[in-house]
FILUMNU-536357 format. One record per residue: residue in three letters; chain; x, y, z of N, C-alpha, C in turn. Coordinates in Angstrom, 2 decimals. Layout:
+---------+--------+---------+---------+---------+---------+---------+---------+---------+---------+---------+
: residuo : cadena :     n_u :     n_v :     n_w :    ca_u :    ca_v :    ca_w :     c_u :     c_v :     c_w :
+---------+--------+---------+---------+---------+---------+---------+---------+---------+---------+---------+
:     ALA :      A :       X :       Y :       Z :       X :       Y :       Z :       X :       Y :       Z :
...
+---------+--------+---------+---------+---------+---------+---------+---------+---------+---------+---------+
This chain:
+---------+--------+---------+---------+---------+---------+---------+---------+---------+---------+---------+
: residuo : cadena :     n_u :     n_v :     n_w :    ca_u :    ca_v :    ca_w :     c_u :     c_v :     c_w :
+---------+--------+---------+---------+---------+---------+---------+---------+---------+---------+---------+
:     MET :      A :    0.87 :   -1.02 :    0.04 :    0.03 :    0.00 :   -0.16 :    0.64 :    1.23 :    0.09 :
:     ILE :      A :    1.90 :    1.25 :    0.74 :    2.83 :    2.54 :    0.75 :    3.43 :    2.75 :   -0.70 :
:     GLY :      A :    3.79 :    1.50 :   -1.29 :    4.42 :    1.57 :   -2.45 :    3.57 :    2.29 :   -3.50 :
:     ALA :      A :    2.34 :    1.84 :   -3.45 :    1.23 :    2.56 :   -4.41 :    0.98 :    4.10 :   -4.05 :
:     THR :      A :    1.26 :    4.40 :   -2.84 :    0.81 :    5.64 :   -2.50 :    2.13 :    6.78 :   -3.20 :
:     ARG :      A :    3.39 :    6.17 :   -3.07 :    4.40 :    6.63 :   -3.55 :    4.54 :    7.03 :   -4.81 :
:     LEU :      A :    3.90 :    6.11 :   -5.47 :    3.65 :    6.01 :   -7.04 :    2.96 :    7.05 :   -7.51 :
:     LEU :      A :    1.88 :    7.06 :   -6.87 :    0.82 :    8.19 :   -7.09 :    1.22 :    9.31 :   -6.93 :
:     LEU :      A :    2.13 :    9.56 :   -5.75 :    2.37 :   11.00 :   -5.32 :    3.75 :   11.26 :   -6.50 :
:     ALA :      A :    4.30 :   10.25 :   -6.73 :    5.23 :   10.75 :   -7.95 :    4.91 :   10.95 :   -9.10 :
:     ALA :      A :    3.62 :   10.37 :   -9.69 :    3.21 :   10.60 :  -10.87 :    2.39 :   12.09 :  -10.60 :
:     ALA :      A :    1.84 :   12.54 :   -9.63 :    1.13 :   13.81 :   -9.56 :    2.21 :   14.71 :   -9.39 :
:     LEU :      A :    3.67 :   14.62 :   -8.97 :    4.48 :   15.76 :   -9.08 :    5.37 :   15.69 :  -10.28 :
:     LEU :      A :    5.48 :   14.79 :  -11.08 :    6.53 :   14.76 :  -12.09 :    5.90 :   15.94 :  -13.00 :
:     PRO :      A :    4.58 :   16.19 :  -13.38 :    4.25 :   17.44 :  -14.05 :    4.95 :   18.61 :  -13.60 :
:     LEU :      A :    4.89 :   18.79 :  -12.30 :    5.34 :   20.01 :  -11.79 :    6.50 :   20.37 :  -11.83 :
:     VAL :      A :    7.44 :   19.21 :  -11.47 :    8.75 :   19.18 :  -11.58 :    9.35 :   19.64 :  -12.89 :
:     GLY :      A :    8.71 :   18.86 :  -13.79 :    8.99 :   19.33 :  -15.38 :    8.92 :   20.64 :  -15.72 :
:     ALA :      A :    7.76 :   21.44 :  -15.12 :    7.47 :   22.69 :  -15.62 :    8.39 :   23.52 :  -15.04 :
:     CYS :      A :    9.30 :   23.31 :  -13.94 :   10.35 :   24.15 :  -13.70 :   11.39 :   24.77 :  -14.74 :
:     PRO :      A :   11.45 :   26.00 :  -14.66 :   12.39 :   26.62 :  -15.84 :   14.00 :   26.27 :  -15.58 :
:     ARG :      A :   14.36 :   25.92 :  -14.32 :   15.65 :   25.56 :  -13.96 :   15.66 :   24.67 :  -12.82 :
:     PRO :      A :   16.82 :   23.46 :  -12.83 :   16.54 :   22.71 :  -11.59 :   16.70 :   23.54 :  -10.43 :
:     ILE :      A :   16.30 :   23.17 :   -9.25 :   16.34 :   23.92 :   -8.03 :   17.74 :   24.15 :   -7.50 :
:     ASP :      A :   18.74 :   23.39 :   -7.80 :   20.21 :   23.86 :   -7.22 :   20.74 :   25.14 :   -8.11 :
:     GLU :      A :   20.04 :   25.52 :   -9.27 :   20.35 :   26.61 :  -10.00 :   19.60 :   27.98 :   -9.85 :
:     LEU :      A :   18.69 :   27.84 :   -8.91 :   17.73 :   29.10 :   -8.54 :   18.79 :   29.85 :   -7.90 :
:     PRO :      A :   18.79 :   31.19 :   -8.02 :   19.67 :   32.36 :   -7.43 :   19.05 :   32.19 :   -5.74 :
:     VAL :      A :   20.43 :   32.60 :   -5.10 :   20.29 :   32.83 :   -3.64 :   20.64 :   34.16 :   -3.45 :
:     ASN :      A :   19.90 :   34.84 :   -2.50 :   20.03 :   36.08 :   -1.99 :   20.92 :   36.01 :   -0.97 :
:     LEU :      A :   22.03 :   36.36 :   -0.74 :   22.79 :   36.55 :    0.36 :   22.72 :   37.88 :    1.04 :
:     PRO :      A :   22.95 :   37.90 :    2.29 :   22.91 :   39.45 :    3.02 :   24.17 :   40.35 :    2.75 :
:     PRO :      A :   23.99 :   41.65 :    2.66 :   25.09 :   42.47 :    2.12 :   26.16 :   42.43 :    3.52 :
:     THR :      A :   27.33 :   42.94 :    3.15 :   28.11 :   43.09 :    4.24 :   28.23 :   44.63 :    4.65 :
:     ALA :      A :   28.14 :   44.96 :    5.64 :   28.19 :   46.07 :    6.16 :   29.82 :   46.91 :    6.72 :
:     ARG :      A :   30.10 :   47.65 :    6.38 :   31.42 :   48.38 :    6.57 :   31.08 :   49.63 :    6.85 :
:     LEU :      A :   31.93 :   50.20 :    7.68 :   31.71 :   51.49 :    8.15 :   32.94 :   52.14 :    8.70 :
:     VAL :      A :   33.46 :   53.65 :    8.34 :   34.28 :   54.30 :    8.29 :   34.03 :   55.79 :    9.05 :
:     TRP :      A :   34.53 :   56.07 :   10.29 :   34.19 :   57.20 :   11.18 :   35.37 :   57.76 :   11.89 :
:     PRO :      A :   35.27 :   58.88 :   12.48 :   36.10 :   59.64 :   13.21 :   36.21 :   58.92 :   14.47 :
:     GLN :      A :   37.43 :   58.42 :   14.98 :   37.32 :   58.06 :   16.25 :   37.42 :   59.19 :   17.48 :
:     LEU :      A :   37.68 :   60.54 :   17.40 :   37.61 :   61.65 :   17.90 :   37.02 :   62.56 :   17.26 :
:     TRP :      A :   36.11 :   63.38 :   17.57 :   35.60 :   64.75 :   17.27 :   34.92 :   65.68 :   17.97 :
:     PRO :      A :   35.27 :   67.11 :   17.53 :   34.71 :   67.92 :   18.43 :   33.38 :   68.37 :   18.33 :
:     ALA :      A :   32.73 :   68.69 :   19.40 :   31.21 :   69.11 :   19.48 :   30.87 :   70.20 :   18.54 :
:     GLY :      A :   29.59 :   70.12 :   18.15 :   29.46 :   70.94 :   17.29 :   29.85 :   71.06 :   15.90 :
:     GLU :      A :   30.58 :   70.31 :   15.38 :   31.04 :   70.23 :   14.23 :   30.60 :   68.93 :   13.51 :
:     PRO :      A :   30.15 :   69.06 :   12.16 :   29.67 :   68.02 :   11.58 :   30.82 :   66.60 :   11.08 :
:     ALA :      A :   30.32 :   65.24 :   11.80 :   31.16 :   64.46 :   11.51 :   30.64 :   63.49 :   10.29 :
:     LEU :      A :   31.41 :   63.05 :    9.72 :   31.24 :   62.01 :    8.55 :   31.21 :   60.67 :    8.84 :
:     PHE :      A :   29.99 :   59.97 :    8.52 :   30.19 :   58.50 :    8.48 :   30.08 :   57.92 :    7.26 :
:     ASP :      A :   31.15 :   57.20 :    6.87 :   31.01 :   56.71 :    5.63 :   30.57 :   55.10 :    5.47 :
:     PRO :      A :   29.44 :   54.94 :    4.95 :   29.13 :   53.44 :    4.78 :   29.20 :   52.91 :    3.31 :
:     THR :      A :   29.83 :   53.64 :    2.57 :   29.76 :   53.30 :    1.02 :   30.97 :   51.91 :    0.76 :
:     PHE :      A :   31.76 :   51.77 :    1.68 :   32.68 :   50.57 :    1.57 :   31.57 :   49.12 :    1.77 :
:     SER :      A :   30.43 :   49.25 :    2.22 :   29.59 :   48.18 :    2.09 :   29.21 :   47.76 :    0.82 :
:     GLU :      A :   28.96 :   46.32 :    0.92 :   28.69 :   45.89 :   -0.53 :   27.51 :   44.80 :   -0.36 :
:     ASP :      A :   26.67 :   44.44 :   -1.29 :   25.91 :   43.44 :   -1.82 :   26.42 :   42.62 :   -2.52 :
:     ALA :      A :   26.39 :   40.99 :   -2.25 :   27.12 :   40.31 :   -2.72 :   26.44 :   40.01 :   -4.35 :
:     GLU :      A :   25.09 :   40.40 :   -4.47 :   24.38 :   40.36 :   -5.91 :   24.73 :   41.86 :   -6.73 :
:     GLY :      A :   25.50 :   42.65 :   -6.18 :   25.75 :   43.86 :   -6.84 :   24.72 :   45.27 :   -6.86 :
:     GLY :      A :   23.49 :   44.65 :   -6.23 :   22.47 :   45.69 :   -6.17 :   22.76 :   46.76 :   -5.05 :
:     PRO :      A :   21.71 :   47.94 :   -5.33 :   21.91 :   48.93 :   -4.52 :   21.86 :   48.81 :   -3.12 :
:     LEU :      A :   22.34 :   49.86 :   -2.24 :   22.05 :   49.31 :   -0.58 :   21.24 :   50.55 :   -0.14 :
:     ARG :      A :   20.55 :   50.29 :    0.90 :   20.28 :   51.66 :    1.98 :   20.89 :   51.65 :    3.16 :
:     TYR :      A :   21.30 :   52.48 :    3.66 :   22.06 :   52.71 :    5.13 :   21.12 :   53.40 :    6.08 :
:     ARG :      A :   21.12 :   53.01 :    7.50 :   20.40 :   53.73 :    8.24 :   21.33 :   53.66 :    9.42 :
:     MET :      A :   21.78 :   54.89 :    9.87 :   22.57 :   55.08 :   10.89 :   21.73 :   55.68 :   12.28 :
:     THR :      A :   22.26 :   55.00 :   13.20 :   21.94 :   55.30 :   14.54 :   23.27 :   56.01 :   15.57 :
:     TYR :      A :   23.09 :   57.35 :   15.92 :   24.12 :   58.02 :   16.20 :   24.56 :   57.72 :   17.86 :
:     GLY :      A :   23.65 :   57.45 :   18.51 :   23.65 :   57.20 :   19.97 :   23.33 :   58.58 :   20.84 :
:     ASP :      A :   23.15 :   59.63 :   20.46 :   22.87 :   60.56 :   20.99 :   21.29 :   60.99 :   21.17 :
:     GLY :      A :   20.37 :   60.24 :   20.79 :   18.95 :   60.19 :   21.06 :   18.43 :   61.11 :   19.89 :
:     THR :      A :   18.96 :   61.47 :   18.72 :   18.72 :   61.85 :   17.67 :   17.98 :   60.76 :   16.86 :
:     PRO :      A :   17.09 :   61.19 :   15.98 :   16.36 :   60.20 :   15.03 :   17.56 :   59.67 :   14.10 :
:     ASP :      A :   17.19 :   58.50 :   13.70 :   18.18 :   57.77 :   12.91 :   18.01 :   58.04 :   11.46 :
:     ALA :      A :   19.35 :   58.34 :   10.80 :   19.39 :   58.83 :    9.58 :   19.32 :   57.93 :    8.58 :
:     GLU :      A :   18.85 :   58.24 :    7.28 :   18.74 :   57.07 :    6.20 :   19.35 :   57.80 :    5.08 :
:     GLY :      A :   20.13 :   56.98 :    3.91 :   20.69 :   57.52 :    2.81 :   21.03 :   56.44 :    1.98 :
:     ALA :      A :   21.77 :   56.81 :    1.03 :   22.53 :   55.76 :    0.03 :   23.92 :   56.13 :   -0.10 :
:     GLY :      A :   24.45 :   57.24 :    0.55 :   25.98 :   57.80 :    0.55 :   26.37 :   57.99 :    1.70 :
:     THR :      A :   27.35 :   58.98 :    1.78 :   27.95 :   59.21 :    3.32 :   26.96 :   60.36 :    4.01 :
:     LEU :      A :   27.07 :   59.92 :    5.43 :   26.21 :   60.46 :    6.32 :   26.76 :   61.41 :    7.20 :
:     GLU :      A :   26.13 :   62.39 :    7.64 :   26.84 :   63.45 :    8.33 :   25.92 :   63.67 :    9.78 :
:     HIS :      A :   26.65 :   63.93 :   10.82 :   25.78 :   64.25 :   11.97 :   26.65 :   65.29 :   12.94 :
:     VAL :      A :   26.04 :   66.30 :   13.55 :   26.63 :   67.06 :   14.77 :   26.51 :   66.61 :   15.96 :
:     TYR :      A :   27.39 :   66.22 :   16.82 :   26.91 :   65.95 :   18.17 :   27.01 :   67.26 :   18.94 :
:     GLN :      A :   26.14 :   67.43 :   19.70 :   26.29 :   68.89 :   20.63 :   27.10 :   68.81 :   21.83 :
:     ALA :      A :   27.17 :   67.71 :   22.48 :   27.77 :   67.76 :   23.76 :   28.88 :   66.58 :   23.77 :
:     PRO :      A :   29.91 :   67.03 :   24.67 :   31.00 :   65.99 :   24.58 :   30.61 :   64.85 :   25.39 :
:     ALA :      A :   31.05 :   63.45 :   24.73 :   30.70 :   62.14 :   25.49 :   31.23 :   61.34 :   24.53 :
:     SER :      A :   30.90 :   60.04 :   25.00 :   31.38 :   58.62 :   24.00 :   29.78 :   58.22 :   23.80 :
:     TYR :      A :   29.63 :   58.23 :   22.37 :   28.30 :   57.60 :   21.93 :   28.64 :   56.34 :   20.78 :
:     GLY :      A :   27.49 :   55.55 :   21.26 :   27.50 :   54.22 :   20.58 :   26.96 :   54.30 :   18.98 :
:     VAL :      A :   27.59 :   54.12 :   18.19 :   26.92 :   54.34 :   17.13 :   26.49 :   52.84 :   16.18 :
:     GLU :      A :   25.80 :   52.89 :   15.32 :   25.23 :   51.66 :   14.61 :   24.80 :   52.00 :   13.00 :
:     LEU :      A :   25.35 :   50.97 :   12.14 :   24.77 :   50.99 :   10.64 :   24.28 :   49.81 :   10.69 :
:     THR :      A :   22.92 :   49.88 :   10.07 :   22.26 :   48.96 :    9.37 :   22.28 :   49.09 :    7.78 :
:     VAL :      A :   22.73 :   47.83 :    7.08 :   22.78 :   48.23 :    5.69 :   21.78 :   46.96 :    5.23 :
:     THR :      A :   20.97 :   47.76 :    4.23 :   19.86 :   46.74 :    3.77 :   19.55 :   46.69 :    2.02 :
:     ASP :      A :   19.69 :   45.23 :    1.59 :   19.82 :   45.43 :    0.22 :   18.19 :   45.06 :   -0.31 :
:     GLU :      A :   18.10 :   45.09 :   -1.73 :   16.82 :   45.04 :   -2.38 :   15.87 :   44.07 :   -1.86 :
:     GLN :      A :   16.39 :   42.78 :   -1.67 :   15.45 :   42.23 :   -1.13 :   14.93 :   41.93 :    0.40 :
:     GLY :      A :   15.51 :   42.82 :    0.92 :   15.36 :   43.19 :    2.49 :   16.21 :   42.56 :    3.73 :
:     LEU :      A :   17.56 :   41.86 :    3.02 :   18.02 :   41.31 :    3.88 :   19.17 :   42.41 :    4.43 :
:     ASP :      A :   19.58 :   42.29 :    5.69 :   20.44 :   43.50 :    6.40 :   21.50 :   42.72 :    7.05 :
:     ALA :      A :   22.27 :   43.61 :    7.33 :   23.53 :   43.23 :    8.10 :   23.81 :   44.76 :    8.77 :
:     ARG :      A :   24.35 :   44.60 :   10.17 :   24.76 :   45.55 :   11.20 :   26.14 :   45.42 :   11.67 :
:     VAL :      A :   26.74 :   46.92 :   12.00 :   27.92 :   47.01 :   12.68 :   27.84 :   48.03 :   13.78 :
:     GLN :      A :   28.45 :   48.06 :   14.86 :   28.37 :   49.10 :   15.84 :   30.07 :   49.38 :   16.13 :
:     GLY :      A :   29.88 :   50.56 :   16.75 :   31.39 :   51.25 :   16.99 :   31.06 :   52.36 :   18.06 :
:     GLN :      A :   31.89 :   53.18 :   18.39 :   31.87 :   54.40 :   19.66 :   32.84 :   55.44 :   18.75 :
:     ILE :      A :   32.28 :   56.56 :   18.88 :   32.62 :   57.76 :   18.69 :   33.13 :   58.74 :   20.06 :
:     VAL :      A :   34.26 :   59.13 :   20.05 :   34.23 :   60.06 :   21.12 :   34.34 :   61.61 :   20.99 :
:     VAL :      A :   33.24 :   62.26 :   21.55 :   33.13 :   63.88 :   21.25 :   33.65 :   64.53 :   22.22 :
:     VAL :      A :   34.48 :   65.66 :   21.77 :   35.35 :   66.24 :   22.85 :   34.85 :   67.90 :   22.79 :
:     GLY :      A :   34.77 :   68.49 :   23.59 :   34.79 :   69.85 :   24.08 :   35.80 :   70.88 :   23.31 :
:     ASP :      A :   37.04 :   70.57 :   23.15 :   38.24 :   71.19 :   22.54 :   38.48 :   71.18 :   21.31 :
:     ASP :      A :   39.30 :   71.92 :   20.98 :   39.72 :   71.59 :   19.27 :   40.68 :   70.36 :   19.29 :
:     LEU :      A :   40.71 :   69.37 :   18.29 :   41.75 :   68.24 :   18.39 :   42.75 :   68.72 :   17.67 :
:     GLU :      A :   43.90 :   67.99 :   18.14 :   45.32 :   68.05 :   17.36 :   45.05 :   67.11 :   16.46 :
:     PRO :      A :   45.67 :   67.65 :   15.25 :   45.79 :   66.63 :   14.19 :   46.49 :   65.54 :   14.74 :
:     CYS :      A :   46.46 :   64.48 :   14.09 :   47.34 :   63.03 :   14.24 :   48.62 :   63.14 :   13.52 :
:     SER :      A :   49.73 :   62.46 :   13.88 :   50.87 :   62.49 :   13.34 :   51.72 :   61.63 :   13.81 :
:     CYS :      A :   52.71 :   61.30 :   13.23 :   53.85 :   60.17 :   13.85 :   54.04 :   60.43 :   15.26 :
:     ALA :      A :   54.27 :   61.77 :   15.66 :   54.53 :   62.00 :   17.06 :   53.10 :   62.00 :   18.04 :
:     LEU :      A :   51.94 :   62.27 :   17.26 :   50.78 :   61.99 :   18.09 :   49.89 :   61.12 :   17.43 :
:     PRO :      A :   49.92 :   59.87 :   17.54 :   49.18 :   58.63 :   16.78 :   47.94 :   58.73 :   17.48 :
:     CYS :      A :   47.15 :   57.64 :   16.59 :   45.58 :   57.42 :   16.82 :   45.73 :   56.66 :   17.86 :
:     LEU :      A :   44.52 :   56.57 :   18.48 :   44.42 :   55.42 :   19.95 :   43.98 :   54.23 :   18.84 :
:     ASP :      A :   43.95 :   53.04 :   19.83 :   43.49 :   51.73 :   19.51 :   43.78 :   51.35 :   18.22 :
:     ASP :      A :   42.84 :   50.90 :   17.33 :   42.82 :   50.57 :   15.86 :   42.54 :   51.71 :   14.75 :
:     ALA :      A :   42.61 :   52.88 :   15.42 :   42.43 :   53.69 :   14.36 :   43.45 :   54.23 :   13.48 :
:     VAL :      A :   43.39 :   54.59 :   12.24 :   44.31 :   55.24 :   11.28 :   44.36 :   56.26 :   11.02 :
:     CYS :      A :   45.48 :   57.12 :   10.95 :   45.77 :   58.33 :   10.76 :   45.64 :   58.76 :    9.09 :
:     ALA :      A :   44.76 :   59.34 :    8.86 :   44.42 :   59.82 :    7.64 :   44.06 :   61.22 :    7.50 :
:     ALA :      A :   44.72 :   61.99 :    6.62 :   44.54 :   63.51 :    6.63 :   44.50 :   64.21 :    7.69 :
:     GLU :      A :   45.30 :   63.60 :    8.80 :   45.70 :   64.25 :    9.78 :   44.44 :   64.13 :   10.79 :
:     LEU :      A :   43.76 :   62.99 :   10.71 :   42.10 :   62.62 :   11.18 :   42.46 :   61.34 :   11.86 :
:     CYS :      A :   42.15 :   60.90 :   12.82 :   42.14 :   59.43 :   13.11 :   40.76 :   58.71 :   12.78 :
:     LEU :      A :   40.51 :   57.89 :   11.85 :   39.67 :   57.16 :   11.47 :   39.50 :   55.73 :   11.84 :
:     LEU :      A :   38.34 :   55.41 :   12.31 :   38.04 :   53.99 :   12.67 :   37.34 :   53.30 :   11.67 :
:     PHE :      A :   37.29 :   51.87 :   11.53 :   36.80 :   51.12 :   10.32 :   36.20 :   49.73 :   11.32 :
:     VAL :      A :   34.90 :   49.51 :   11.04 :   34.42 :   48.28 :   11.17 :   33.72 :   47.48 :   10.33 :
:     SER :      A :   33.75 :   46.07 :   10.25 :   33.22 :   45.11 :    9.10 :   32.12 :   44.30 :   10.09 :
:     ALA :      A :   31.01 :   43.93 :    9.11 :   30.51 :   42.82 :    9.34 :   31.05 :   41.50 :    9.45 :
:     LEU :      A :   32.05 :   41.42 :    8.52 :   33.02 :   40.28 :    8.36 :   34.07 :   40.26 :    9.37 :
:     GLU :      A :   34.38 :   39.11 :    9.84 :   35.48 :   38.90 :   10.85 :   36.58 :   39.29 :    9.96 :
:     ASP :      A :   37.74 :   39.64 :   10.70 :   39.17 :   39.81 :    9.84 :   39.22 :   40.67 :    8.61 :
:     ASP :      A :   37.93 :   41.29 :    8.26 :   37.82 :   42.14 :    7.13 :   39.09 :   43.47 :    7.31 :
:     GLU :      A :   39.70 :   43.84 :    6.20 :   40.85 :   44.60 :    6.25 :   40.24 :   46.19 :    6.13 :
:     ALA :      A :   40.64 :   47.09 :    6.68 :   40.08 :   48.47 :    6.28 :   40.68 :   48.92 :    4.98 :
:     PRO :      A :   39.63 :   49.61 :    4.47 :   40.10 :   50.31 :    3.15 :   41.15 :   50.87 :    3.29 :
:     VAL :      A :   42.01 :   51.15 :    2.14 :   43.47 :   51.69 :    1.88 :   43.13 :   52.98 :    1.83 :
:     LEU :      A :   43.66 :   53.78 :    2.58 :   43.28 :   55.56 :    2.49 :   44.59 :   55.97 :    1.74 :
:     ASP :      A :   44.44 :   56.83 :    0.70 :   45.59 :   57.30 :    0.15 :   46.35 :   58.20 :    1.16 :
:     ASP :      A :   45.94 :   59.05 :    1.88 :   46.40 :   59.63 :    2.59 :   46.94 :   59.24 :    4.11 :
:     GLN :      A :   47.16 :   57.78 :    4.33 :   47.26 :   57.42 :    5.47 :   48.96 :   57.39 :    6.06 :
:     LEU :      A :   48.93 :   58.10 :    7.03 :   50.50 :   58.28 :    7.66 :   51.45 :   57.04 :    7.47 :
:     GLU :      A :   52.55 :   56.82 :    7.07 :   53.30 :   55.67 :    7.16 :   54.41 :   56.45 :    8.15 :
:     CYS :      A :   54.26 :   55.53 :    9.35 :   55.12 :   56.22 :   10.65 :   56.29 :   55.11 :   10.64 :
:     PRO :      A :   57.53 :   55.42 :   10.96 :   58.76 :   54.89 :   11.06 :   58.63 :   53.75 :   12.27 :
+---------+--------+---------+---------+---------+---------+---------+---------+---------+---------+---------+
């Protein structure tokens, strides 16, 4: 009886399988995007800070939407390019980038920005950046990625200290 049921089921499904334009193993798979963010490690209050999510990418090559949370209680910002934000008070703020592809899959990365009240000294070989920041154009920049061991983008004006 079980054998007859399987035969009937196979006969019923055969026209459906034959109607598929491609084998199931050839159907496209949407992979989540990779979120990457570059931003200043230290920044003076009252000045617009730039957050660059444009190193993020979609595995299928489609466009991405960015949503930044700045950590200071202001509404999230959305866009498709570099984002700008002014912090009013000195403090350490948690930032988060969410990157979403056309099919709605997303990836997130988090980090910190330290906002200071005084003018910043430019970074140099004599005054290096803290932690994992890179000195570029006399400014300490941080890089975070949703991928483990992802290397920071090469910045043309990165200081090469001996």
